[in-house]
N, C-alpha and C positions, 0 to 999 in steps of 0.2 A: 524468358527468364533472364534478368539481367544481374542475378547475384553470380558471383564468381568465386573460385577457390583462390586463397591466399598463393602468392607465386611460389612460395617455398614448400607447399604440400608436396607438389610431385616430385620434387627433389629428395625430400626428406623420405618419402616413399621408397624411393630408389635407394637412398643411402641405407636404411634398415632392412631392405628386402632380404640381404644375405642371412641375417639373423632371424627375421620374423618370417621369412620364406624357407628356412630349413623345413624337412619333412617333418610336420607337427605330430606331437606326441598323439596318441589315439585318444579319441573323446574321453575314455573312462580314465586315462592317466591324467589328462588335463584338468577335467572336473575334480578328480581326487586331488590334484595339487592345488587347485583354487579353495577346496575345503580347509585343506592344511594351512594356506595363507589367511583364510577368514579367522581361523582359530589362534593362529599365531599373532595376527594384528590385534585382536581383541583380547587375547590372554584367556580365552575360554574354550573349554572342551566341547565337543559336540554330544548332543543329546540325541536320543533316538527321534528321528524327524521324517517318517514316510506316511504319507506320499509326497510331501513336499519336494524332498530331494530327488524322487523319480521324475516328478514332473519338471523339475528344474533342468534335470539332465536331458529332456526331450529338446528344449530350446537350446542348451548348450550344443548337443550334436547337430542341429538343424544349422546353426551357425558355423559350426566346424566344416560342414558339407558344402558351404558356398564356394563354388570354383573359383570365383574373380575377386575374393575378398582381399583389399588391399593390405600392405603391412600395418598401416594406422588402423585400419578396420579390423584386423586381427587382434592386435593388441587393446583396442578399445572394447570389443565385444568381450573379450576375456576379462578386462577390468569390470565391465557391467555385471558379469556373472559373480566375480568375487564381491563386488558391493554388495549385491543382494544376499548372497549367502552370509556375509558378516552381518547385515540387519537382521536376517532371520535368526542367526545364533545369539544376538544380543535380545531379540524378543524372547526367545525360548528361556533364556536365564533369567531375564527381568520376571517373567511369569512364574519361574520356578521359586525365585526368592521372594518375591512379593506377589502371591497369587490374588491379593486383593485389586490390582490393577484391572484384571479381567471384570471387575465388578463396576467399573467406571461407566456411567450412563453417557451414550452418545445420542442425545435426545434432538429429534426433529432436525437432522441435518438437511441443509439445502444443497442440492446438486444440480450443477448447470451442465448440460449436454446438447448435443445438436450436431449437424454436419460441421467438419472442422471448417475455419475461416468465415464464421458467421457471428462473430462478435462474443464468443465463449470466454476469451481471455478479458476483453474488456469489461463484459459482464461480471465476471468473477472478481476482478479488482474492484469494480463499484460496489457490488453487495458485499464484498468485505470490509467496507468501510463503516458499516453500521457499529454503533458502539456495543451491541449485544452479540456481534459477529466474530468469529474466527476463522481465518482461511490459513492452510499450511504453506509456510513459505519454502522456498527452494531449498536453503540450507537445512531447514527441518526435516524435509522429505528425504534429502540424501544421507541423513544421518538422525533418525528420529529417536534413537535409544543412547543417550551418552553414557548413563551409569545404571548397571544392574544390581549392584551392592553385592556382587559375587567376589569372594576374597580372589586377589590374583587377576583381577580384571583390568585391562588398560583403558581407562576411562578416557573420555573424549571433552574438553572444554568447549563451552560455546565458540571461543577464538578459533579453535582447532577447525570445529565444524564449519563455520562461517569460510574460514581459508580454504577449505575443501571445495565448498560451493564456488567461491571466487575463482579458483583455478579451472574448474569446470567450465565457468562462462567465459574466462579468458581464452581457453583453449578452442572452445566454439568460436569466438571472434576471430581468432587467429586463422583457423582453418577456412571458415565460412565468413568473411568480412560483412557480406549482405544479410547474414541470417537474423540479425538483431533488428533489421528493417522488416522481416516478414514475421518473426515471433520474439519480441524483445523478452530478455531472460535477465532477472536481476536477483543475487541472493537475499534479499530482503522484501521481494515482493511475493504475492501470493502467486502459486504455480500449480499445475495440474497434478493431481494424485496418481497419474499414470506411473510416475516415478515410484511410488509405494506398491503398486500392484505387481506381483511377481509376473503375471501373465496378461499380455493385451497384443493386440495387432500393431501396436507402436513398434513392436521388434521387426515387424515385416516391413517399417519403413526403412531402417538402417540397411537392410539387404534382402532380396527376395528369399524367403523361406517357405515355400509352397507346402512341404510337408508340415511344417509346423502351424501353418495356417489352417489346413485340413484338420490337424489334431485339435486345436484351439476350438474350432468352430463346432466340433461334435462334442467337447466336454462340457461338464458343469463348472461354471465359474465361480459358485458360491465359496470354495475355499480361498480363492483369491481376494474376495471381499471380507472374508473373515480376518485375513492376515492385514489387510488395510484397516479394518477396525481396530486390532490390536496396537496397530502403530499410531493412531489417533488417540487411544486410551494411554499409550506410553507417554505422547506429547501433552496430554491434558492432565495427567497424574499429578496431585499435589499442586495444581494451578488453579485459578479460578475457571469455573465452568461457563463458556459461552456457546453459542450455537455454530456449529461448524459450516463453513461454506465450501464446497468440493466443486471440482470442475474437470472434466476430460470430455472431448468429442467421442473417445473410445468407449465411454459408457453407454453410449447408444447401442453398442453392439451386445452388451450383457446387462440391459435395464432389468431384466426379470431376476438375475442373481443379485443385483444390487438392491432390489426392493425385497428381496429376501432376507438380507442381513440387514438392512436399514429399513423395516417395515414402517417406520414414521417418517421417512424422508418426504420432503417436497421436491420433486424435479421440476426445473426450470428449462424450458426448451427453445432454443434460439430458432430463427427462421430467417433464411435469406435465398435469394434466386440461387438454385442448385449449379447453374451454369457458371455463375460467378464463383460460387464457393469451390467447385471443382477446378477452375482453372487456377485459382490461387493456391488450393492443395497441392496440386501437380507441381508447381512451383517449389513448395517448400519441401515434398518429398524428393524431388530431384536434386536440390540443393543439400540435403543431407545424405542422399545416397551416393552421391558423387565422391564423397570423402571416403567411403566405406567399400565402394565396388570400384573395379577399373573399368567395367563397361556397364553403362546406365542408357536404357532404351525409354525415351520419353513416352513413346506410344504404349509400351508395356505399362507405365505407371498409369497412363489413362484407362486401359483397358481393366486393368487388375482393380484400380481404387473404384471406378464407377461401379463395377460389380459388388465390391465389398460394401461400399457407403450405401447403395441404393437397397441392398439386401438388409442392411444394418437398420436404415429408416423403416423399411416395412415392418421389420421385427419389432421395432420400437412402438409403431402405431398399434400393433396387435397388443402389445404389453399395456399400453395406455387405454385401449379399449377394454382390457380385462380388469382394470383397477378403478377405484373411486376417482371421478373426474376433478375432484377438489386436490388430489395430490399432484395435480399438473398444472403448471403455469406457463404461458406462452411469453416470450420476450423477443418480439419481431426485430431484426437488425436495423429498419427504418427508423422504428420508434427510439430503440436505443442510441442511435447516433444522432437523433434530432433533439431528444429532450432527455438526456441520461438521468439526470437527478429526479425527474418527473417518473422516470421508469422505475429506478429504485425504490422510491417512495411508493408507487403503486404496488409493486411486488412485495414490500414489506408489509404494508397494510393487508394485502392478501393473505399473507402468511401469519396473520394474527399479531403483528407487531406494531409498535408505533414508530413515528419518525421524528426523532426529536431534534432540537436545534443543533446540536452536537454532531449527530448522525448526518444531518443535511450539510453542514460546514465541512466536514470531512469527506463527505461525497462529492461536493462542489470542487473542493481543491484537488481530489484525485482527477477529475475531469480535465484539470488545466495542466496536468502532467503528462508528458509523452516521452517514454523512453526510446522510441524509435530513432535510431541515429539519422536516418533519412526518410522521414514520413512519406514523401512523395516518390521515393526511388524503388518501390516494389511494382514492376510491371509484368504482366502475364497475359497468356491467351490461351484459348482451349485448343486451337490448330496446332500446337505443338505436341499435345497429347493425343492427337489422332480423334479428337471429339470435335462436336458441334453443339450448339445451344439446344436445337430441336432433340437431339438423341438424348443429352443428359436430362432435359426436363421430361421426356417421355419416361426414362428410366425412374425418375421419382415422382410419376404421375402428376 
């Protein structure tokens, strides 16, 4: 892994350690403080909201219990909890003031998923170029409800929401300069909707939270997708309706819940040699985790995520077998990279759409953009994560 932390991250961790490293407030007090902060920033009072709050407390307590969380990590996860609380609070008030938002149809969404590092990001941006498609952009996911119409609310302008997303990306660039080579992020580009899901194992990437993982794997994820649906409805409200194109590898782990909430969705599944995918994923996970944790074991990353992703792939295969095969389309990595425009056209025609000249031109233009800062700079290998190709391929059959 050639991604390195910016030189100032470790000194900053040391500098702020006396403040961030004080004996932290109890999880209960810390969570209550985050709720008050969300209410203060939005200007909105809390409405009854169980079990959402109880579930989010589980995540908060899991992060609170990580023994080697860095000062930057502790501040970041607390900010993440606060952001998700504020989004939820704004969604609640929007539906309370404008119940008609809940009637917004989310028709035939396209959901791209598969193992991470298998072309889901490129495929997402590619399919989002269709003139009848819409993909949530990073700045929208970060703040999907600008105005609820409630008196006293502190509204957010488009400029403010964009500025927040730009700050997020700049912070990531500063702490992990090579991260944009692994996973380019831009406020105005389509981004994966894991930012809008209150729960997923993406939280397990920042810092090891085994208790949270166990809790997540035995719970029903339908409420998470209902919350995602409400945010899409908020973004769509009073705007032209187009077909949503969503993406996240983490949908692979909860495909049954996704199809329960979006019963007319088309699922586009990526495919790539899992040995290559797992090596690249290990590099991404390690890069992110080193910001949040003082002690990172690459071999733990290999063992943990091989188990998670192989189980998730098997579960997704079972979900696919149980549904109409027309609901699922394949987007192999080799085809996607060799003929991206042809792949997009094939998929859209299979989904019952046309592929007009404007869609073709926009798709072609997208293939010529590359936001990676160093396209050839991401190098990785399985051996660093204690894995070998045969073991990985056997795990995925």
